[in-house]
C-alpha positions as CSV (number, residue, x, y, z in Angstrom):
1,X,5.7,7.2,7.2
2,X,3.6,8.5,3.7
3,X,3.1,6.8,1.0
4,X,4.2,7.8,-3.1
5,X,0.7,8.2,-3.5
6,X,0.1,9.1,0.1
7,X,-0.9,12.2,0.0
8,X,-2.8,13.2,-2.9
9,X,-3.5,11.8,-6.7
10,X,-1.2,10.3,-9.2
11,X,1.5,8.8,-7.1
12,X,4.8,9.5,-8.9
13,X,4.2,12.2,-11.1
14,X,1.6,14.8,-10.0
15,X,-0.7,15.0,-6.6
16,X,-3.3,16.6,-9.0
17,X,-5.3,13.8,-10.8
18,X,-7.0,14.7,-14.3
19,X,-10.6,15.5,-13.7
20,X,-11.1,12.8,-16.5
21,X,-9.8,9.6,-14.1
22,X,-12.3,7.2,-13.1
23,X,-12.3,6.9,-9.5
24,X,-13.0,3.4,-7.8
25,X,-16.4,3.9,-5.9
26,X,-16.3,1.5,-2.6
27,X,-19.7,1.6,-2.7
28,X,-20.7,0.9,-6.6
29,X,-18.1,-2.1,-5.6
30,X,-20.7,-3.5,-2.9
31,X,-23.7,-2.9,-5.1
32,X,-22.2,-5.3,-7.8
33,X,-21.5,-7.8,-5.4
34,X,-24.8,-7.7,-3.6
35,X,-26.3,-7.8,-7.3
36,X,-24.6,-10.6,-8.4
37,X,-23.6,-12.7,-4.5
38,X,-26.5,-11.6,-2.9
39,X,-29.8,-14.0,-2.8
40,X,-30.1,-17.7,-1.7
41,X,-29.5,-18.8,-6.1
42,X,-26.9,-21.6,-5.6
43,X,-24.0,-21.5,-8.1
44,X,-24.4,-25.1,-9.2
45,X,-28.4,-24.6,-9.9
46,X,-27.8,-21.3,-12.4
47,X,-28.7,-21.4,-15.9
48,X,-25.4,-21.0,-18.4
49,X,-26.1,-17.7,-18.8
50,X,-26.5,-16.8,-15.4
51,X,-22.9,-18.3,-14.5
52,X,-21.2,-16.7,-17.5
53,X,-22.5,-13.2,-16.0
54,X,-21.5,-13.8,-12.7
55,X,-17.8,-15.5,-13.8
56,X,-17.1,-12.2,-15.4
57,X,-18.5,-10.2,-12.8
58,X,-16.2,-12.1,-10.3
59,X,-13.0,-12.1,-12.3
60,X,-13.3,-7.9,-11.9
61,X,-14.0,-8.3,-8.7
62,X,-10.9,-10.4,-8.6
63,X,-8.9,-8.0,-10.7
64,X,-9.7,-5.4,-8.5
65,X,-7.8,-7.4,-5.5
66,X,-5.0,-8.0,-7.9
67,X,-5.7,-11.4,-9.4
68,X,-4.8,-11.6,-13.1
69,X,-7.8,-12.4,-15.3
70,X,-6.7,-15.5,-16.9
71,X,-3.6,-16.4,-15.1
72,X,-2.2,-17.8,-12.1
73,X,-0.3,-15.6,-9.7
74,X,3.6,-16.8,-9.2
75,X,2.2,-17.9,-5.8
76,X,-0.5,-19.7,-7.0
77,X,2.3,-21.6,-9.2
78,X,4.7,-21.9,-6.5
79,X,2.3,-23.7,-3.8
80,X,0.9,-26.2,-6.4
81,X,-2.8,-25.5,-6.7
82,X,-3.3,-27.0,-10.0
83,X,-1.6,-30.2,-11.3
84,X,-1.4,-28.8,-15.1
85,X,-0.4,-25.2,-15.9
86,X,-2.4,-23.8,-18.9
87,X,-5.1,-26.8,-18.9
88,X,-8.9,-26.7,-18.4
89,X,-8.1,-27.8,-14.4
90,X,-5.9,-24.5,-14.2
91,X,-9.5,-22.1,-15.9
92,X,-11.8,-23.9,-13.7
93,X,-9.6,-23.5,-10.7
94,X,-9.2,-19.9,-11.5
95,X,-13.1,-19.2,-11.6
96,X,-13.3,-21.1,-8.2
97,X,-10.7,-18.9,-7.1
98,X,-12.1,-15.5,-7.8
99,X,-15.8,-16.6,-6.9
100,X,-14.1,-17.1,-3.4
101,X,-12.6,-13.9,-3.2
102,X,-15.8,-12.1,-4.3
103,X,-18.0,-14.0,-1.6
104,X,-15.7,-12.9,0.9
105,X,-15.4,-9.6,-0.5
106,X,-19.1,-9.3,-0.1
107,X,-18.9,-9.0,3.6
108,X,-15.8,-8.5,5.3
109,X,-16.7,-8.0,8.1
110,X,-17.6,-12.3,8.6
111,X,-15.2,-14.8,8.4
112,X,-15.8,-17.5,5.3
113,X,-15.6,-21.1,6.1
114,X,-15.3,-23.6,3.6
115,X,-18.3,-25.4,3.6
116,X,-19.9,-22.0,2.5
117,X,-18.4,-22.4,-0.7
118,X,-19.5,-25.9,-1.1
119,X,-23.0,-25.1,-0.9
120,X,-22.5,-23.0,-4.1
121,X,-19.9,-24.8,-6.0
122,X,-20.5,-28.3,-7.1
123,X,-18.9,-31.1,-5.9
124,X,-16.9,-31.9,-9.0
125,X,-14.6,-29.0,-8.3
126,X,-14.0,-30.2,-4.2
127,X,-10.3,-30.7,-4.9
128,X,-10.6,-27.2,-6.6
129,X,-12.3,-25.5,-3.9
130,X,-9.8,-27.2,-0.9
131,X,-6.5,-25.5,-3.1
132,X,-8.3,-22.4,-4.0
133,X,-9.4,-21.6,-0.2
134,X,-6.5,-22.9,1.7
135,X,-4.0,-20.9,-0.7
136,X,-6.3,-17.3,0.1
137,X,-6.7,-18.3,3.5
138,X,-3.1,-18.5,4.8
139,X,-2.1,-16.1,2.2
140,X,-4.0,-13.2,3.5
141,X,-6.3,-12.6,0.7
142,X,-9.2,-13.8,2.9
143,X,-10.2,-13.3,6.4
144,X,-8.0,-11.2,7.5
145,X,-8.3,-8.2,9.3
146,X,-9.8,-6.6,12.4
147,X,-13.5,-7.6,12.4
148,X,-14.9,-8.9,16.0
149,X,-17.0,-11.5,14.7
150,X,-13.5,-13.1,13.9
151,X,-13.1,-14.6,17.2
152,X,-14.8,-17.7,17.3
153,X,-12.0,-18.3,14.3
154,X,-8.7,-17.6,16.5
155,X,-7.4,-20.8,17.9
156,X,-7.1,-20.1,22.1
157,X,-4.1,-22.1,22.0
158,X,-1.1,-21.9,19.9
159,X,0.6,-25.7,18.6
160,X,2.2,-24.1,15.7
161,X,5.1,-22.9,17.3
162,X,6.2,-19.7,18.8
163,X,7.6,-16.6,17.3
164,X,8.9,-13.6,18.0
165,X,7.8,-10.1,16.2
166,X,10.4,-7.3,16.7
167,X,8.5,-4.0,16.1
168,X,4.9,-3.3,16.2
169,X,4.3,-0.8,13.4
170,X,1.8,-2.4,10.2
171,X,4.2,-4.6,9.3
172,X,4.6,-6.4,12.9
173,X,0.8,-6.4,13.8
174,X,-0.2,-7.3,10.5
175,X,1.8,-10.4,10.9
176,X,1.3,-11.1,14.9
177,X,-2.5,-11.2,14.4
178,X,-2.4,-13.4,11.2
179,X,0.0,-16.3,13.2
180,X,-2.1,-16.2,15.7
181,X,-5.0,-16.9,13.6
182,X,-2.9,-19.8,12.2
183,X,-2.2,-21.3,15.7
184,X,1.1,-19.9,16.9
185,X,2.1,-18.1,20.1
186,X,3.5,-15.3,19.3
187,X,5.4,-12.0,21.5
188,X,5.7,-8.8,20.0
189,X,7.9,-6.3,21.5
190,X,8.3,-2.7,20.4
191,X,10.9,-0.2,21.4
192,X,8.6,2.8,21.7
193,X,5.7,3.5,23.8
194,X,2.7,3.3,21.5
195,X,1.9,1.2,18.6
196,X,2.2,2.3,14.9
197,X,6.2,3.0,14.2
198,X,6.0,5.6,11.2
199,X,1.9,5.6,11.4
200,X,1.2,7.9,14.0
201,X,-1.5,10.1,14.8
202,X,-1.2,13.0,16.8
203,X,-3.7,14.7,19.1
204,X,-3.6,18.3,19.2
205,X,-5.6,20.2,21.6
206,X,-5.7,24.1,22.8
207,X,-8.9,27.2,22.8
208,X,-11.8,24.4,22.9
209,X,-10.0,23.1,19.3
210,X,-9.2,19.7,18.3
211,X,-7.6,18.1,16.1
212,X,-6.1,14.2,15.2
213,X,-3.2,14.5,12.8
214,X,-0.6,11.9,10.8
215,X,2.5,13.0,11.3
216,X,3.8,9.7,9.6
217,X,1.8,7.7,7.1
218,X,-1.2,9.4,6.4
219,X,-3.5,8.5,3.1
220,X,-4.8,5.2,2.1
221,X,-3.9,5.1,-1.7
222,X,-6.5,3.3,-3.6
223,X,-8.8,1.1,-2.8
224,X,-8.5,-0.9,-5.1
225,X,-7.0,-4.3,-3.5
226,X,-5.8,-2.2,-0.4
227,X,-6.2,-3.8,2.9
228,X,-6.6,-0.8,4.6
229,X,-9.4,-0.3,3.1
230,X,-10.9,-3.7,4.1
231,X,-9.9,-2.5,7.8
232,X,-12.1,0.3,7.6
233,X,-15.0,-1.2,6.1
234,X,-14.6,-3.9,9.0
235,X,-14.4,-1.3,11.6
236,X,-17.0,0.9,9.7
237,X,-14.7,3.8,9.2
238,X,-15.9,6.3,7.1
239,X,-13.3,7.4,4.1
240,X,-12.9,10.6,2.9
241,X,-11.7,11.0,-1.0
242,X,-8.8,13.2,-1.1
243,X,-10.3,15.6,-3.4
244,X,-8.2,16.8,-7.0
245,X,-8.6,20.3,-6.7
246,X,-4.6,21.4,-5.5
247,X,-3.9,24.7,-6.3
248,X,-0.4,26.8,-6.9
249,X,0.0,29.6,-5.2
250,X,3.1,32.4,-5.7
251,X,4.7,33.7,-2.8
252,X,2.7,36.9,-3.3
253,X,-0.3,35.0,-3.1
254,X,-1.2,35.0,-6.5
255,X,-2.9,31.9,-8.4
256,X,-0.6,30.4,-10.6
257,X,-1.9,30.8,-14.3
258,X,-3.9,27.6,-15.1
259,X,-2.0,27.3,-18.7
260,X,1.3,28.1,-17.9
261,X,0.4,25.1,-15.4
262,X,-0.8,22.9,-17.3
263,X,2.2,23.8,-20.2
264,X,4.8,23.2,-17.5
265,X,3.0,20.3,-15.8
266,X,3.1,18.8,-19.4
267,X,6.7,19.5,-20.1
268,X,7.4,18.3,-16.5
269,X,6.1,14.8,-17.3
270,X,7.4,14.4,-21.2
271,X,10.8,14.4,-19.6
272,X,10.1,11.9,-17.6
273,X,9.0,9.4,-20.5
274,X,11.9,10.6,-22.2
275,X,13.9,9.2,-19.2
276,X,12.2,6.0,-19.6
277,X,13.8,6.3,-23.6
278,X,17.3,7.1,-22.1
279,X,17.7,4.6,-19.7
280,X,16.6,2.0,-22.3
281,X,19.4,3.3,-24.5
282,X,21.6,3.5,-21.9
283,X,21.0,-0.5,-20.8
284,X,22.5,-1.2,-17.7
285,X,24.5,2.0,-17.7
286,X,21.6,3.8,-16.2
287,X,21.9,2.3,-12.8
288,X,25.0,4.3,-12.1
289,X,23.7,8.1,-12.6
290,X,20.8,9.8,-11.0
291,X,17.6,10.5,-11.8
292,X,18.0,14.6,-11.0
293,X,21.3,14.5,-13.4
294,X,19.3,12.6,-16.1
295,X,15.9,15.6,-15.9
296,X,18.1,18.3,-15.8
297,X,20.0,17.5,-18.9
298,X,16.9,16.8,-20.8
299,X,15.3,19.7,-19.3
300,X,17.8,21.8,-20.4
301,X,18.3,20.0,-23.9
302,X,14.5,19.9,-25.0
303,X,14.2,23.8,-23.8
304,X,11.5,23.5,-20.5
305,X,10.9,26.1,-18.2
306,X,13.1,28.6,-19.1
307,X,11.9,31.6,-17.7
308,X,11.9,32.0,-13.7
309,X,8.4,31.7,-13.8
310,X,8.3,28.1,-15.6
311,X,11.4,27.3,-13.4
312,X,9.6,28.1,-10.3
313,X,6.8,26.1,-11.5
314,X,9.0,23.4,-13.0
315,X,10.8,22.9,-9.2
316,X,7.6,22.3,-7.6
317,X,6.8,19.2,-9.5
318,X,10.9,17.9,-8.5
319,X,9.7,18.7,-4.8
320,X,6.7,16.9,-5.6
321,X,8.7,14.0,-6.9
322,X,11.1,14.5,-4.0
323,X,8.5,13.8,-1.8
324,X,7.2,11.1,-3.2
325,X,10.4,8.7,-2.9
326,X,11.3,10.5,0.1
327,X,15.0,10.8,-1.6
328,X,16.9,13.9,-3.4
329,X,16.8,13.7,-7.0
330,X,20.4,13.5,-6.9
331,X,20.1,10.0,-5.2
332,X,17.5,8.4,-7.2
333,X,18.5,5.7,-9.4
334,X,17.5,6.8,-13.4
335,X,17.1,3.0,-14.3
336,X,14.7,2.1,-11.6
337,X,13.2,5.0,-9.3
338,X,9.7,3.7,-10.4
339,X,10.1,0.1,-10.7
340,X,6.7,0.1,-8.5
341,X,4.9,1.7,-10.6
342,X,3.2,-1.1,-12.8
343,X,1.8,-2.2,-9.3
344,X,0.4,1.1,-7.6
345,X,-3.4,0.8,-6.5
346,X,-6.1,2.3,-8.4
347,X,-8.9,3.8,-7.1
348,X,-9.6,7.1,-5.1
349,X,-7.0,8.3,-2.3
350,X,-8.5,8.6,1.3
351,X,-8.3,10.0,4.6
352,X,-9.5,8.0,7.5
353,X,-12.0,10.0,9.5
354,X,-10.5,10.5,12.4
355,X,-7.0,9.2,12.3
356,X,-5.3,6.3,11.5
357,X,-4.8,5.5,14.8
358,X,-8.5,4.1,14.7
359,X,-6.5,1.1,12.3
360,X,-3.4,0.8,14.3
361,X,-5.2,0.7,17.7
362,X,-7.6,-2.0,16.4
363,X,-4.5,-4.2,15.1
364,X,-3.0,-4.1,18.3
365,X,-6.1,-4.8,20.5
366,X,-5.6,-7.9,21.8
367,X,-2.1,-8.8,20.8
368,X,0.6,-9.5,23.7
369,X,2.5,-6.7,23.0
370,X,5.4,-5.1,25.3
371,X,6.2,-1.9,25.0
372,X,9.7,-0.2,25.6
373,X,11.6,-2.9,24.4
374,X,14.5,-1.9,21.9
375,X,16.6,-4.8,20.7
376,X,19.7,-5.0,21.0
377,X,20.7,-8.3,19.3
378,X,19.2,-11.2,17.5
379,X,20.5,-14.9,17.7
380,X,19.4,-17.2,15.3
381,X,20.4,-20.6,14.7
382,X,19.4,-24.3,14.1
383,X,17.5,-24.6,17.0
384,X,15.9,-21.5,17.6
385,X,16.4,-17.5,18.0
386,X,17.1,-15.7,21.3
387,X,16.1,-11.6,21.6
388,X,18.4,-10.0,23.8
389,X,16.5,-6.5,24.9
390,X,18.8,-5.1,27.9
391,X,18.9,-7.4,30.8
392,X,16.5,-9.4,29.5
393,X,16.5,-12.4,26.9
394,X,13.5,-13.8,25.1
395,X,13.5,-17.1,23.2
396,X,11.0,-18.5,20.5
397,X,11.5,-20.8,17.4
398,X,11.4,-18.1,15.1
399,X,11.9,-14.0,14.5
400,X,10.4,-11.7,12.2
401,X,12.1,-8.6,12.2
402,X,9.8,-5.2,10.8
403,X,12.8,-2.6,11.7
404,X,12.5,0.1,9.5
405,X,15.6,0.1,6.9
406,X,17.0,3.0,8.2
407,X,17.8,1.1,11.9
408,X,19.0,-1.8,9.8
409,X,21.4,0.7,7.8
410,X,22.7,2.3,11.1
411,X,23.1,-1.2,12.2
412,X,21.6,-0.6,15.3
413,X,21.0,-4.5,16.2
414,X,23.2,-6.7,16.1
415,X,22.5,-9.8,14.5
416,X,24.4,-13.4,15.4
417,X,25.6,-14.9,13.3
418,X,25.7,-12.1,11.0
419,X,23.4,-11.0,8.3
420,X,24.8,-12.8,4.9
421,X,26.7,-10.9,3.1
422,X,24.0,-10.3,-0.1
423,X,21.5,-9.3,2.2
424,X,24.2,-6.8,4.0
425,X,24.9,-5.3,0.6
426,X,21.2,-4.8,-0.1
427,X,20.5,-2.5,2.8
428,X,23.7,-0.5,2.5
429,X,22.8,-0.4,-1.3
430,X,18.7,1.1,-0.9
431,X,18.0,4.5,-0.1
432,X,15.9,5.5,3.2
433,X,14.9,8.9,2.8
434,X,13.3,11.6,4.7
435,X,9.3,13.5,4.9
436,X,9.3,15.7,7.3
437,X,6.3,17.9,8.3
438,X,5.2,20.7,10.3
439,X,1.5,20.0,12.0
440,X,-0.8,23.5,12.9
441,X,-4.4,23.8,14.8
442,X,-5.6,27.1,13.9
443,X,-8.4,28.5,15.6
444,X,-10.4,28.6,12.0
445,X,-10.2,27.6,8.4
446,X,-9.0,30.7,6.6
447,X,-7.9,28.5,3.8
448,X,-11.2,27.4,2.9
449,X,-13.5,24.4,3.6
450,X,-13.3,23.3,0.0
451,X,-9.8,22.2,0.1
452,X,-8.0,19.2,0.8
453,X,-4.8,20.4,-0.9
454,X,-2.7,23.0,-1.8
455,X,1.0,23.8,-3.0
456,X,3.2,26.9,-2.7
457,X,6.0,27.8,-5.2
458,X,9.3,28.8,-4.1
459,X,11.6,31.5,-5.1
460,X,15.1,29.6,-4.9
461,X,15.6,26.0,-6.5
462,X,17.4,25.0,-3.3
463,X,13.8,25.6,-1.2
464,X,11.9,24.2,-3.7
465,X,10.7,21.5,-0.9
466,X,10.1,23.5,1.8
467,X,6.0,23.7,2.5
468,X,5.6,23.2,-1.3
469,X,2.4,21.2,-0.1
470,X,0.0,21.5,2.7
471,X,-2.8,19.6,3.8
472,X,-5.6,20.2,5.1
473,X,-7.4,17.8,8.2
474,X,-10.2,20.0,8.7
475,X,-12.8,17.5,6.7
476,X,-11.3,14.2,8.7
477,X,-9.6,15.6,12.1
478,X,-12.2,17.0,14.2
479,X,-10.9,20.1,13.8
480,X,-9.0,23.2,11.7
481,X,-5.5,21.8,11.2
482,X,-2.8,21.9,8.4
483,X,-0.1,19.8,8.0
484,X,3.3,21.5,5.9
485,X,5.4,19.1,4.1
486,X,9.2,19.5,3.6
487,X,10.9,17.3,0.9
488,X,14.1,16.5,-0.5
489,X,17.4,18.8,0.6
490,X,15.0,20.7,2.7
491,X,13.8,18.0,4.9
492,X,17.5,17.2,5.9
493,X,17.8,20.8,6.7
494,X,14.8,20.7,9.0
495,X,16.2,18.3,11.1
496,X,19.0,21.0,12.7
497,X,16.4,24.2,12.4
498,X,15.1,25.4,15.6
499,X,11.4,24.6,15.7
500,X,10.5,28.7,16.1
501,X,12.3,29.6,12.8
502,X,10.6,26.6,10.9
503,X,7.2,28.2,12.4
504,X,8.3,31.5,11.1
505,X,8.9,30.1,7.9
506,X,5.9,28.5,7.4
507,X,3.8,31.5,8.7
508,X,5.5,34.2,6.4
509,X,4.5,31.5,3.5
510,X,0.6,31.4,4.7
511,X,0.7,35.2,4.9
512,X,1.8,35.4,1.6
513,X,-0.8,33.9,0.4
514,X,-3.6,34.7,2.0
515,X,-2.6,38.4,3.2
516,X,-3.5,39.8,-0.1
517,X,-6.2,38.1,-0.4
518,X,-8.0,40.0,3.1
519,X,-7.5,37.1,4.7
520,X,-5.8,36.9,8.4
521,X,-3.6,34.1,8.9
522,X,-3.7,33.9,13.1
523,X,-1.2,32.2,14.8
524,X,-1.7,28.3,15.7
525,X,-2.8,27.7,18.9
526,X,-0.6,24.2,18.8
527,X,2.1,23.4,16.4
528,X,4.4,20.3,16.1
529,X,7.5,19.4,13.5
530,X,8.5,15.9,13.0
531,X,12.1,14.7,13.2
532,X,12.2,11.5,11.5
533,X,15.5,11.4,10.4
534,X,16.8,12.2,14.0
535,X,14.4,9.7,15.4
536,X,16.7,6.5,16.7
537,X,13.7,4.2,15.9
538,X,13.6,5.0,12.4
539,X,16.0,7.2,11.0
540,X,14.1,8.2,8.2
541,X,10.7,8.0,6.8
542,X,10.6,5.4,3.7
543,X,12.5,3.7,1.3
544,X,13.3,4.8,-2.3
545,X,15.4,3.0,-4.9
546,X,19.2,4.6,-4.4
547,X,22.0,5.0,-7.5
548,X,23.0,1.7,-7.8
549,X,20.8,-0.4,-6.1
550,X,17.6,-1.9,-8.0
551,X,14.2,-3.6,-7.2
552,X,15.4,-6.7,-6.6
553,X,17.4,-4.9,-3.6
554,X,13.7,-4.8,-2.0
555,X,13.5,-8.7,-2.8
556,X,16.8,-9.8,-1.3
557,X,15.4,-7.8,2.3
558,X,12.8,-10.0,2.0
559,X,14.2,-13.4,2.4
560,X,14.8,-15.3,5.4
561,X,17.7,-16.4,7.0
562,X,17.9,-20.0,8.5
563,X,14.4,-20.7,8.2
564,X,14.6,-18.7,11.9
565,X,14.9,-15.2,11.2
566,X,12.7,-14.0,9.1
567,X,12.0,-9.7,7.9
568,X,9.0,-7.6,7.1
569,X,8.3,-3.9,6.4
570,X,7.8,-1.6,3.4
571,X,11.2,-2.2,2.6
572,X,11.2,-5.2,1.9
573,X,8.0,-5.4,-0.6
574,X,9.6,-4.8,-4.1
575,X,5.5,-4.0,-5.4
576,X,4.5,-1.7,-2.4
577,X,7.6,-0.2,-1.3
578,X,7.2,3.1,0.8
579,X,3.3,2.9,1.2
580,X,1.4,1.5,4.6
581,X,-0.2,-1.2,2.7
582,X,2.7,-2.3,1.5
583,X,3.9,-2.8,5.2
584,X,0.8,-4.2,5.9
585,X,0.8,-6.8,3.1
586,X,4.4,-7.8,3.7
587,X,3.5,-9.0,7.2
588,X,0.8,-11.1,5.7
589,X,3.6,-12.1,3.4
590,X,6.0,-13.2,6.5
591,X,3.1,-15.0,8.5
592,X,2.0,-17.3,5.6
593,X,6.1,-17.9,4.8
594,X,6.2,-19.0,8.7
595,X,3.2,-21.1,8.5
596,X,4.9,-22.6,5.5
597,X,8.3,-23.3,7.5
598,X,7.0,-24.8,10.5
599,X,4.5,-27.1,8.0
600,X,7.9,-28.2,6.1
601,X,9.6,-29.0,9.5
602,X,6.5,-30.7,11.0
603,X,6.2,-33.0,7.8
604,X,10.1,-34.1,7.4
605,X,11.6,-33.4,10.9
606,X,15.4,-34.0,10.5
607,X,16.6,-33.6,13.8
608,X,14.5,-32.5,17.0
609,X,13.4,-29.4,17.3
610,X,15.2,-27.5,19.8
611,X,13.7,-24.0,20.8
612,X,16.4,-21.7,22.2
613,X,19.7,-21.4,20.5
614,X,20.6,-18.8,19.1
615,X,24.6,-18.9,19.4
616,X,27.2,-19.4,17.5
617,X,30.8,-21.1,17.2
618,X,32.0,-18.0,18.4
619,X,30.4,-18.3,21.6
620,X,31.7,-21.9,22.3
621,X,35.3,-20.7,21.7
622,X,35.3,-17.8,24.0
623,X,33.5,-20.8,26.4
624,X,36.8,-22.9,26.2
625,X,39.2,-20.0,26.0
626,X,39.2,-19.8,29.8
627,X,38.1,-23.4,30.7
628,X,36.9,-24.3,34.5
629,X,38.7,-27.3,34.4
630,X,41.3,-29.1,32.4
631,X,42.5,-32.6,32.5
632,X,44.6,-33.9,29.5
633,X,42.8,-33.2,26.4
634,X,39.9,-32.6,28.0
635,X,38.3,-29.1,29.2
636,X,34.8,-28.6,30.7
637,X,33.2,-25.5,31.2
638,X,30.0,-24.9,34.2
639,X,28.0,-21.9,35.1
640,X,29.6,-20.3,37.3
641,X,26.0,-19.4,39.2
642,X,25.6,-22.6,40.9
643,X,27.9,-25.6,42.3
644,X,24.9,-27.6,42.4
645,X,26.5,-31.0,41.4
646,X,23.2,-31.8,38.9
647,X,24.1,-28.9,37.1
648,X,25.0,-29.2,33.6
649,X,27.7,-28.1,31.4
650,X,29.9,-28.5,28.1
651,X,33.2,-30.9,28.2
652,X,35.8,-30.8,24.8
653,X,37.9,-33.4,23.8
654,X,40.5,-32.3,21.6
655,X,42.0,-35.4,19.5
656,X,45.3,-34.2,17.9
657,X,48.3,-32.3,18.9
658,X,48.2,-28.9,16.7
659,X,45.8,-27.3,19.6
660,X,47.0,-24.2,18.4
661,X,46.0,-24.5,15.2
662,X,41.9,-24.7,14.8
663,X,42.5,-25.5,11.3
664,X,43.4,-28.7,11.3
665,X,42.1,-29.5,15.1
666,X,39.4,-32.2,16.1
667,X,37.2,-31.7,18.6
668,X,34.4,-32.8,19.8
669,X,31.5,-32.0,22.7
670,X,29.5,-33.7,25.6
671,X,26.6,-31.8,28.1
672,X,27.3,-33.4,31.4
673,X,26.7,-32.6,35.0
674,X,29.4,-31.5,37.5
675,X,29.0,-34.9,39.1
676,X,30.0,-36.9,36.2
677,X,33.0,-34.3,35.4
678,X,34.1,-34.6,39.0
679,X,34.1,-38.6,38.4
680,X,36.4,-37.8,35.2
681,X,38.5,-36.0,37.6
682,X,39.2,-38.5,39.8
683,X,40.6,-40.9,37.4
684,X,44.3,-38.5,37.8
685,X,46.7,-39.3,35.5
686,X,45.0,-42.3,33.6
687,X,45.5,-41.7,29.7
688,X,42.9,-39.4,27.4
689,X,42.0,-42.7,25.8
690,X,41.1,-44.0,29.0
691,X,39.2,-41.2,30.3
692,X,37.4,-41.4,27.1
693,X,36.4,-45.0,27.3
694,X,35.1,-44.1,30.4
695,X,33.2,-40.7,29.5
696,X,31.6,-42.8,26.5
697,X,30.9,-46.9,27.9
698,X,30.5,-45.7,31.9
699,X,29.0,-42.2,31.7
700,X,27.4,-42.9,28.3
701,X,28.0,-39.5,27.1
702,X,27.5,-38.6,23.3
703,X,29.9,-36.9,21.8
704,X,28.8,-34.3,19.0
705,X,30.3,-32.0,16.5
706,X,30.4,-28.1,17.0
707,X,26.8,-27.9,14.3
708,X,25.1,-30.7,16.8
709,X,26.2,-29.3,20.4
710,X,25.0,-25.4,18.9
711,X,21.9,-27.0,17.8
712,X,21.3,-29.6,21.3
713,X,23.2,-27.0,23.8
714,X,22.2,-23.3,22.5
715,X,20.2,-22.6,25.8
716,X,22.9,-23.9,27.7
717,X,25.7,-22.1,26.2
718,X,24.1,-19.2,25.9
719,X,23.4,-19.3,29.5
720,X,27.0,-19.9,30.9
721,X,28.2,-17.1,28.1
722,X,25.5,-14.9,30.1
723,X,26.7,-15.9,33.8
724,X,30.1,-15.5,33.3
725,X,29.5,-11.6,31.8
726,X,28.2,-11.0,35.1
727,X,24.2,-10.8,33.8
728,X,23.0,-12.6,37.0
729,X,19.9,-10.2,36.7
730,X,19.4,-11.8,32.9
731,X,15.8,-12.7,33.1
732,X,15.4,-15.6,30.2
733,X,11.2,-15.2,28.9
734,X,10.3,-18.2,26.9
735,X,6.6,-19.2,25.4
736,X,4.3,-20.8,27.6
737,X,2.5,-23.6,26.3
738,X,-0.9,-23.5,26.2
739,X,-2.0,-19.8,26.2
740,X,0.0,-16.2,25.0
741,X,1.6,-15.5,28.0
742,X,5.0,-14.9,28.9
743,X,6.6,-15.2,32.4
744,X,9.8,-13.6,33.4
């Protein structure tokens, strides 16, 4: 969906940037890179002055990508890129790292090889070259994206393991492409009939008019370090800077007085500063009250927006704040609503020419995606994962869940075992709000070619978020399209209002602006109203920090479970929540984590990795409540769909007389064939001890505890359980060795 800064300028406080703000110029950065990195002069042979100048320039480029000037990222420290922190080795590493970053940024369409870095860096730094290059590569800082020239460097055969990605939004697509480049076998399951998730470009047509409008996430916010800007460069897609001019209109069509506008905006921002002071004085208690409550108290206390005209202007800024956070101010945490502000990406905010579907389609191209697969259950355990969608089961080593926070809140997907209480509590605490839109295709650009945005004040506070801001897509969409935004409580009422009534309201507002100017507002050729809150695949737009929550909850959502179940999406990134680029970056992050887990498992194999498990002890207990055969203390269960004597089942052995008390009962298990079970039955009235000796010594079966049998026999247990449920049509889908195909 939308990003906090999506639709204009400064992300949290106002959409209308000050003219004095210095904007990032992508072309200027390109020129800077080419000036200092173009040519064939090798770094190791440059003069001291040349090296110093180049090192300074590369540091600035790395800074624009998100690296500190003279420090390591926490991720670099955890990765152990240097042996000693704070010394010469660290300084040398930073220089090499910045050089690699700048080198790739000079041409993001080309795969940067480690040997190319060796050509420009002294051989004395070989260990630093490897440390920096590997960190940057595996953490998604270089060689990521959709460049067609990357194809020769993507392994054809997956040898690292298998991963199921649930969701083909930005997070899922980013992770899937990255995992393929790491050598994993990947399958993406998407419930919708299209990729993109909450990034949704809709084509509107009629009367020889055409436009591509964004019904979900729309604006690339800040090109500094933004991976979506890199994708646009790789695809040679032009970016249109969202122009700063955003006039506000009264309902009578009169433009808001600039002095009054400036005064109220100044007062609004001063109140936000005061909120910061108040929460510092309140310490932890501020997390129990809402931003709306504090703002209104301060507004009255300091006498801001006292008359009706000023109050309408103030309400517009409140609506803008609710839009930025996809939540009502009464729900936003006064303590942590802006916790991600220090991490916002600088630079211009841009529309992508032709629509964001161009990025989505490029990311999805070539990926093994199955559409229309709504996930019902995710099972995970020490032996692998299992995903159930309708009558199909998909199995792999690991799973990445990228569904929206709203879906997790609704518990639309069943997890077996259940998610840890810590994670479920974070899911419940975080907020997931609404932004809705009315997209309209008109016969002409009646609002004027020079505007990208304009706003309209409401007569009443209760309607402040209703069509308070308009985005004009005529510069990039191919036709005269307007999109009206609806935020806060108005976005909630929007969900249950008839589209005809919504269209009447938005046209009334537009005609109130333009009729007094003598400008005719025609009926739209086509109209689309969003319903993100009612969408069962999202249940909302994007996340925010609700009262009682904090930025820590984003970190908790990002935590993996049992090194099998991983999570990505905008609600899993503390630094960039509620943004398109945050979703994309979270996908790169989780691909790196999955690779790390696979490498650790390979280097420290405590037991053979079983690929198909996902069952838990409850499934096992349910099976033995109705055993197929009982002889003494031995109980047997088998697949009811086959009588083949060679088919396998399970035997449970109880070792005491307190079978009704599971807390003190000792039970061991073994996997055996029907034929072997028949031989045990033939022992008749023999003692339990004799049967046990025959089982171990004669049949050579190995008794296991609960955890071992779940790991070793997970697939068998699952198969028997499903067969007992009468799921004769269930198809088990596994990842084929050697390619990315899948079989039913």
